[in-house]
N, C-alpha and C positions, 0 to 999 in steps of 0.2 A: 504491499499499496506504499501508496507515495506522500511524502511529508510536508507540514505546511509550505516547510520554505520551499521544495519542488513547485507544489503549487503557484508559489510566489512568483516563480522564477518566471515559468512558464507562461504563466498569466503576461507577466512583464514583454516577454517574447513577443507573444499575440496582439498585445496593444501595441508594439515597436511596428511591426508589420502592418498592422491596420494601418497606422497611423500615414506611417510611410505608404500603403499603397492607397490611399486617399489624399493623401502629399503629390502625390502621381498622378492620380486623375486629377486634382484643378489646373494643376501648370496643365495636363494635357491640355484641358478644355479651354485656361487663360490663354493660348498659345495658338490652338486652333482657330480661337473666335476673333479676340481683338491685335496681341502684341506679340510679337515673337523678336526676340534678342538679336543682333546681328552686329557680327566685330568686322573690321576695316582689316581685308587680311593683306593687299596687296597698290600699290602704287597709282593701278586705272584711274582715279576718280579726282585727283589731285590735281588743282587747289584746295576744290570743294572737300573732300573726302579725303583721312590723310589713317597712313599704316594706324591701325592703335584705337580711331576711334570706336567705339560703344554705341551702338543706335537701337531704338525699336523701330522695328516692321510696324507698320500702319496696315492690319487687314482688314479693316471695318474699308477702308476708302472703296479699293474694289470689288467687294461682299468676293465670294468663296465659291473655291472650286479645289478638284485635287491635290492642287500644289500649295493648300492653307491648310492642312494635316498634320502634321510633325512626326519631327522623326528624332529619334534616338538612339544617340551613337554613343558610349561609353568606350573610350577611348583605354587599348590593350585586353578587352573582353570581346567576344564575341557578338555582345551585342551590336547590331547594327539598323534598326528598325526604322526601312524609310515611308517617306510617304504615298509610297504605289503599296507597300503592304500597310496600312492602311484602309486609303482610298480609292489603288485604283483600277475597281470597280467603274469611278464615276467619271477616268480619265479623259480626255479627246470629245467630251462632251461639246465644245466650244461655248459654252454655256457656262456662267454664272448666277449661283445665289443672291439676292441680294444687290446686283452687281450694279456697281458705275464704273463710266470707261474710266480709261485713264488719262490725260491731256498732256499735251506738249510740254516738251520741260521738266517734267514732275524726275527723279531722281528714284528708282523703281528695282527692288528684290528679283528676283524671275529665277526662276529654274533652268537649269541646260536643259537645251532639246532634246540632246544627245544621253550625256553624263548624270542631270540630276541632281548635279550640284547647285549650290543656292550663287548666283551672281548679281552684283548691285551697277549699276550703268545710268545712264538717263535720256528718255526716252528722247527721242528725235523724229522718228519717222510712224504717220498715225496710217489709218490699213489705207490703200489707195497712192497714199506719195511717190512721189520722184524723188530719190533723192539722189546724190554729187557731191563729191570734190575737187574740187578744179586748185592746186595750187595750194590748197592747205586751206582751202577758205570754201565751208557748207554752202549746197544749193541746194532748197525745197522749190520742184515742184517749179524748175524753171528759174527762183528768182532765187537771187544772190543775199545770203544773210549778213547783216552789219555784225563786222568787224573788227576793233579798231583795239589799240595796244594800252595797257597798261600796266607798265612795267616790268618788273620781272618778277618770278618767285623764286624768293631766295632758301636752300636748308642745309644741314651739314653733311658733308659725304661722309658716310658713315652707316653700320649695319642696323637693320629699322624691322621691328616689331619681330614673334618668335618665328618667323621663318627665315629674321638676320637679312634679308633683301638689301644690296645698293644702290641709289638711287642712277636715274641717267641722268645725263647734264650735258649743257648745248655746252660749256664750254671749253668741251673738251676733260683728259686727264682730269683730274684730284685728288688728290693724296688726303690722307684719310683725314676727318675733322676744316678741313677744308669747304668754300660754297662752291654749290655745287646751283649751277641756274638756269633758269628755262622762262622763254621769253614767257610775257602771260598776255592776254589777249578780255579783250569781257565780248564776248558774244550776246543777240537781241533775235529768237525767234523768231517765228511766227506766231502775233498771241500777243506778246512782250515779256516775255520769260525772259530773263538776261542773268548769266552768272560767268565765272570764269573757264578758261580754255586756254593749256599751255602746249608749248610749242619747243620739238628739242631740237627734232632736223628736218629733210628732206627723209617719205620714204615710200614708200611702194602704195599708201594708199593714203597719199596727197591726192592724187590724180588717179581717179577711179570711172569708167562705165556708167551709167547710169541705175540703178537699184531699184525697183517695182516693186513696192511692199504690199502680200496680197493684202486680198480681204480677212479678218480675225487674225492678224502678224504685228507686231511693232519691229522696229526700228533703234535698233539703241546703237550708241558713242559711250565712251568714255572721258571723260575732262580732261584729264592727260593724252592728248589727242593719239601722240605715235611712243603709247608703250602701254596702247590698249587692246586687248582680242575683244575688238565687239562683232557688230553685223558687218561692217566692212567686208568680213573678213570671213572662207566657206568654212565648214565643219572641220577638222575638230578644232583649227585653227583657231577659231570664231564661233563666233553663237549664228550666224546666217540672222533671218528672223526668226520673230519669237515668239508664237499663239499666244492669245490669250488665257488660253488653258492653263501655261507655264506659269501667270507674276501671283506673284505670294500678295506683296502690297507696297503702300509704298515709303520712302523716309523719311520724316521731316522735320527732327532736331534731332543732332546730337548730344546724348546724354551724361556721355565721360571719355577721358583720350587719355592715351597716354603714351609716350614714346621710347618707352621700354621694351623687353624681352616677357615683363610677367607683370598683372596687373600692382601685387599689393609694392612694387618698389617704387613709394609716392612722390620720389624723389625725379619721379621720372611723366608725371600727370602735367596736362598743358588745362593749366587753368582756367585761361582764355575763352576753351572748349564745351565748358562745362552749359548744356541745356542750347548751345549752339544753333539754331534757325537753319535746316539747311534750303539751299537756294541756288 
């Protein structure tokens, strides 16, 4: 017969399991319906978003699709449950529950149409649009998008973020600790959205053919134009056109930012980016 202390121990274990279970359920519902956390892992959206920025993705902005379902990945364990595992049965319906259409200029998180990983880029082309780059300048439906010089973006040349990537500079080879410079411009999209874009050097995507965005799809580009695998490039190098079904939500505000490789290194926190609105 089990002793009173054994019963107390078993009751504590059961209570802990129940608490963890309901915490996971509540977190799953929160992530599915409202907001999803997102860390910026790369420099493709500089200087709008920096490596180490932490934000919440607003899932209510565009309604819900299979991509709204959460992913559960625990490093070092076999637990790797994808949104397809939860909600794959509704994938490919080209419709959203309580849907609202994304707007040009939004900064959007979406699932890569092939790999299933989450990406974040700026929405440039709407369904039916014709997109082209000429000498590094964006053209939409035959019209030149206004682009004005806005100084330089300067950062320290050093490893950044957990992946320890070093930035690409327009001022050539830079030693560690030196100033890494990129030309900065202000771009004004049709509809009035203004945002920064960076230029490093001439690349093959500075001059392109015309991309015609299919119905039900969108065209995305990174603000760091010469260091972004986006809709200008075919898969798997880029992302080509992104279907509405794969959109997760809109990024509205940076909550927190760290320039280091660990969040707990408080001396690397960027105090000027707390609760910063994304434009």
